[in-house]
Every structure is written in structure tokens, then in C-alpha cells.
C-alpha positions as CSV (number, residue, x, y, z in Angstrom):
1,M,112.5,78.3,94.2
2,T,115.7,77.8,95.4
3,R,116.7,82.1,95.1
4,Y,113.3,82.1,98.0
5,A,115.6,79.2,99.8
6,G,118.2,82.1,99.6
7,M,116.3,84.7,100.8
8,L,115.5,82.6,103.6
9,V,118.8,81.3,104.6
10,N,120.4,85.1,104.9
11,Y,117.4,86.0,107.7
12,L,118.1,83.0,110.1
13,L,121.9,83.7,109.6
14,Y,120.7,87.4,109.9
15,T,118.6,86.2,112.9
16,A,121.1,84.2,115.1
17,M,123.8,86.8,115.0
18,I,120.8,88.8,116.9
19,I,120.3,85.9,119.5
20,M,124.1,85.5,119.8
21,A,124.5,89.1,120.9
22,I,121.8,88.0,123.3
23,L,123.4,85.3,125.0
24,L,126.8,87.1,125.1
25,Y,124.5,90.1,127.1
26,N,123.5,87.3,129.2
27,F,126.0,86.0,130.2
28,I,129.4,88.2,129.6
29,V,128.1,91.9,129.9
30,N,125.2,91.1,132.3
31,P,127.1,89.4,134.8
32,I,130.0,92.4,134.1
33,F,127.2,95.8,134.8
34,D,124.5,93.8,136.4
35,W,121.0,95.5,133.9
36,G,119.8,92.5,134.4
37,Q,118.6,89.8,131.7
38,F,117.9,91.3,128.4
39,G,114.4,92.8,128.6
40,K,113.9,92.9,132.4
41,G,115.3,96.3,134.7
42,D,115.1,99.6,134.2
43,Q,117.9,99.7,131.8
44,L,116.5,98.2,128.8
45,P,117.5,100.4,126.9
46,A,121.0,101.0,127.5
47,Q,120.7,96.8,127.3
48,V,119.1,97.0,124.1
49,F,122.2,99.4,123.1
50,I,124.1,96.7,123.1
51,V,122.6,93.9,122.6
52,L,122.3,96.1,118.5
53,V,126.2,96.9,118.5
54,L,126.8,93.5,119.4
55,S,124.5,92.2,116.4
56,I,125.6,94.5,113.6
57,V,129.5,93.8,115.0
58,L,129.0,90.1,114.7
59,S,126.7,90.7,111.1
60,R,129.7,92.1,109.6
61,I,131.6,89.1,110.8
62,A,129.0,86.6,109.0
63,Y,128.8,89.3,106.0
64,S,132.9,88.1,105.1
65,L,132.7,84.6,106.2
66,K,129.9,83.8,104.0
67,Y,131.2,85.3,101.3
68,K,134.9,83.5,101.8
69,I,132.7,80.5,102.5
70,L,131.5,81.3,99.4
71,K,133.7,81.9,97.9
72,T,132.3,84.7,95.5
73,P,133.5,88.8,96.2
74,S,131.0,90.1,98.2
75,P,128.7,92.8,96.1
76,S,129.7,95.6,98.2
77,S,131.7,97.0,101.3
78,F,129.9,95.8,104.6
79,I,129.5,99.5,105.1
80,Q,128.3,100.4,101.3
81,L,125.6,97.6,101.4
82,H,123.5,99.6,103.7
83,Q,123.1,102.5,101.3
84,Y,124.2,105.9,103.6
85,L,123.5,107.7,100.2
86,P,123.0,111.7,100.2
87,I,119.4,112.9,101.3
88,R,117.8,116.1,100.3
89,L,115.7,118.5,102.9
90,P,112.0,118.8,101.1
91,Q,112.7,114.5,101.1
92,A,114.3,114.2,104.0
93,I,111.4,116.8,106.0
94,H,108.4,114.6,104.3
95,M,110.2,111.9,106.5
96,I,110.2,112.9,109.3
97,T,106.5,114.6,109.4
98,V,105.7,110.0,108.1
99,G,107.2,109.6,111.4
100,L,105.0,111.1,113.2
101,A,102.4,110.3,112.0
102,F,102.7,106.9,112.9
103,A,103.7,107.1,115.9
104,L,100.0,108.9,116.3
105,M,99.1,106.3,115.1
106,F,100.4,103.7,117.2
107,A,99.3,106.2,120.2
108,S,95.9,105.5,119.0
109,V,95.5,102.7,118.4
110,M,97.1,101.9,121.3
111,K,94.9,103.6,124.1
112,F,92.0,102.3,121.8
113,L,93.2,99.2,122.2
114,L,93.6,100.0,125.8
115,H,89.7,100.2,125.6
116,Q,88.8,97.6,124.2
117,G,90.6,95.6,127.8
118,I,93.7,94.7,125.5
119,S,95.7,95.0,129.4
120,E,99.4,93.9,129.0
121,L,99.4,96.6,126.1
122,E,100.3,98.7,129.9
123,N,103.0,96.3,130.2
124,F,105.1,97.9,126.8
125,T,104.3,101.6,128.4
126,A,105.2,100.2,132.5
127,Q,108.4,99.2,132.0
128,Y,109.9,102.5,130.9
129,S,108.4,104.1,134.0
130,N,111.4,104.5,136.3
131,V,113.7,105.5,133.2
132,A,115.0,109.5,132.6
133,A,112.6,110.9,130.1
134,F,115.5,112.2,128.2
135,Y,117.7,108.6,128.7
136,L,114.9,107.1,127.9
137,I,114.6,109.6,124.8
138,A,117.8,109.9,123.8
139,S,118.2,106.2,124.0
140,A,115.5,105.9,121.6
141,A,117.0,108.1,119.0
142,L,120.7,106.4,119.3
143,N,119.1,102.7,119.1
144,T,116.7,102.9,116.3
145,A,119.5,103.9,114.2
146,L,120.6,101.5,115.1
147,E,118.1,98.3,114.6
148,L,117.8,100.0,110.9
149,V,121.3,99.7,110.4
150,L,121.0,96.3,111.3
151,F,117.1,95.2,110.1
152,M,117.2,96.9,106.7
153,G,120.2,97.8,106.0
154,I,121.8,94.6,106.4
155,M,119.1,92.1,106.5
156,F,116.9,93.2,104.2
157,N,119.3,94.5,101.8
158,E,121.2,90.6,102.2
159,A,118.2,89.1,101.4
160,R,116.2,91.0,99.3
161,R,119.4,91.1,96.3
162,S,117.3,88.3,93.9
163,V,113.3,88.2,94.3
164,P,110.9,90.8,94.4
165,S,111.7,93.4,97.0
166,F,107.4,92.7,97.9
167,W,109.4,88.8,99.6
168,A,111.9,90.6,102.0
169,M,109.3,93.3,103.4
170,L,106.4,90.5,103.9
171,V,110.2,88.4,106.0
172,I,111.4,91.5,108.0
173,S,107.7,92.6,109.0
174,L,107.4,89.6,110.8
175,I,110.7,89.4,112.0
176,I,111.0,93.0,113.0
177,A,106.9,92.4,114.3
178,A,108.1,89.3,116.1
179,L,110.3,91.3,118.5
180,Q,108.2,94.0,119.5
181,P,107.8,94.1,123.2
182,G,103.8,94.3,124.8
183,G,102.4,91.1,123.7
184,I,100.3,89.8,119.9
185,A,99.0,93.3,119.0
186,M,102.3,95.7,120.2
187,Q,103.8,92.4,116.9
188,L,100.4,93.1,114.9
189,L,100.9,97.1,115.3
190,G,104.9,96.5,114.0
191,I,103.7,94.8,110.7
192,P,102.9,97.8,108.6
193,L,106.4,99.9,109.8
194,G,108.5,96.6,108.2
195,F,106.2,98.0,104.8
196,L,107.1,101.0,105.6
197,Y,110.7,100.5,106.4
198,G,110.9,98.6,103.8
199,Y,108.2,100.2,100.7
200,M,110.3,104.4,101.6
201,Y,113.9,101.8,101.5
202,S,113.4,100.1,98.6
203,K,112.1,103.5,96.5
204,L,114.2,106.3,98.2
205,K,118.0,104.1,98.4
206,S,119.1,106.0,101.0
207,I,118.9,104.7,104.1
208,W,119.1,107.6,106.4
209,Y,115.2,108.4,104.9
210,V,114.4,104.9,107.4
211,I,116.1,106.3,109.8
212,L,114.2,109.5,109.5
213,I,110.9,107.5,110.1
214,G,112.3,105.6,112.2
215,C,113.2,108.1,114.9
216,S,111.0,110.7,114.5
217,F,108.3,108.3,115.3
218,N,110.2,106.2,118.4
219,V,111.3,110.2,119.5
220,L,107.9,111.6,119.7
221,F,105.6,108.9,121.7
222,F,108.4,107.7,124.2
223,T,108.1,112.7,124.7
224,M,104.8,111.1,124.7
225,V,104.8,108.4,127.0
226,K,107.4,110.0,129.3
227,T,104.8,113.7,129.3
228,S,101.0,114.3,130.7
229,L,100.5,113.6,126.2
230,F,100.0,110.3,126.2
231,G,97.5,109.8,129.2
232,A,95.3,112.9,127.3
233,F,95.2,109.8,124.4
234,G,93.8,108.3,127.4
235,D,91.3,109.9,128.4
236,M,89.3,110.5,124.6
237,S,86.4,108.8,123.6
238,D,86.8,105.8,120.9
239,I,86.0,107.7,117.7
240,T,88.3,110.4,118.2
241,L,90.8,107.8,118.6
242,L,90.1,106.1,115.7
243,I,89.4,108.7,113.5
244,I,93.5,110.0,114.6
245,A,94.8,106.4,114.1
246,G,91.8,106.9,110.4
247,V,93.8,110.5,109.7
248,S,97.6,109.3,110.2
249,A,97.1,106.5,108.2
250,I,95.8,108.1,105.1
251,Y,98.5,110.3,105.1
252,M,101.3,107.9,105.9
253,I,99.4,106.2,103.4
254,I,98.8,109.1,100.5
255,S,102.2,111.1,100.8
256,T,104.3,107.6,100.4
257,V,102.8,106.7,97.5
258,W,102.5,110.3,95.8
259,Y,106.0,110.5,97.0
260,S,107.2,107.6,95.0
261,K,105.3,108.3,91.8
262,R,107.1,111.7,91.9
263,L,109.8,110.3,91.8
264,G,109.6,107.2,89.9
265,R,108.5,110.4,87.2
266,A,112.1,112.7,87.8
267,A,113.6,109.6,86.7
């Protein structure tokens, strides 16, 4: 029981750093640049970038202070904690296709839910309507990489030290879902994304693989949002959208499990 309490304390510690970063942005950075309160306005990508950078810096400080207070040596340096290990090209390509499949599933499920009258999802894409396409897509890649360093490289790695990875995956998935904009429907979609990140990170051991999944997912999704591709999904029938979502989900499940077993045999 103590081990699980320790996991939750680690998550609370680094979540507190995110909250502190948001407060620093709202009360110090925003008055200087006038980009709007966090989560509002046309400068959302810049807001997210600043908050992520501040969160990582604050997490670095918290990481150091935690082990000093506990009077125990840290298990690794803060940078080594993230696991920036070498990757192989075939596996890297595979992770990109997994991210692209998730983007297709995400877009088709969003449009299907919109067809069912869940209009709050319109707010998720509408908030980016005045953001330049290149700026949005480039910031999506950069911010996704920073998010994964924060959520997986720092929070997930610290939390899973003494508990089975499943429980650490479950909690990080709930955290990612809770921070997902767009209402309850989008938050429910964030849960499988968190599990996908946690599972592949645990199996492949390098943060670069999950960064490839996340960046390919977000780049394709926001490219669709800023072009006619996303609108084309809205013209599809419900059954077509469900087929796209189902095939994409099956591909992700089969490919990740198959790769996991293959790596296990190789080990």
C-alpha cells in the first residue's frame, strides 16, 4: 500500500509543478506579452509552450529537492531519467504509422460524436481557427515533444519505480485525459492515448519512440484541421466513420502487441 501511496505522491508533486507553471504564466508572463490567460485567445500554442517549459524547469527543481529532503541519492540524473536512448529506423517508422492511425481514429470519432449532437467538440477545433496553419502545425510537434518529456519522461518514470507499470499508466492516462480540452468526450479519448504512450514507452525503453507517436498524431490531426481533410470526415456517413475508427484501432492494437512480443523474443 505504501508503494501505491508513493506513486500518487509523485504524481501530485509534478502536477503541482504544472499548476504552479500556469500561475506563473497568468500572473507574470501574460502581463508582459498580453497573450491572454492560459487556455484562452489565439496564442494558445505559445501559451502551452511557455507553461510546458516552466513545468519542466520546476520539475527539475522539485526532482533535486525531493531527494535532498529524503536524504537519498537520486536514481539517475534528471536528463537520464527521460531515457533518450538510441532508436532503430524500422521501429521508428512503425511508431509513426501508429501515431497516424491514432490521428485517423481521433478525427473519425470526433466527427461521429458531432453527428450524434455533441456540439461541445466544435469548441476544440474552433479555438484554432485564427491560428496560422504553419504556426499551429510546427508548435503541435514541438509542444507534443515537451508534453511527453513532462508526462512520460518525468511523471511516469518517477511514479512507476516501485509499482507495476499498469497502475502508473492508468494514473498518467487519467491525468492526460483531465487536461484534454474539448469536454468529457475528448477527455475519454485521451485515456487510450495515455495508455498507448505508457505501454510503448515501457516496452521500447526510449522516449524518442513515444515522441514519434505523439508528433505524428498531432501533426496529421492539425494538418487535417487546417485543411479540407477534416471537413471531408464530416461528410462521411456514420458507418464509414466507425469503420475508419475500428480499422485504425485494430491496427494500433495488433501492431503494438505484435511488436512487443517480437521484442520479447529478441531479448
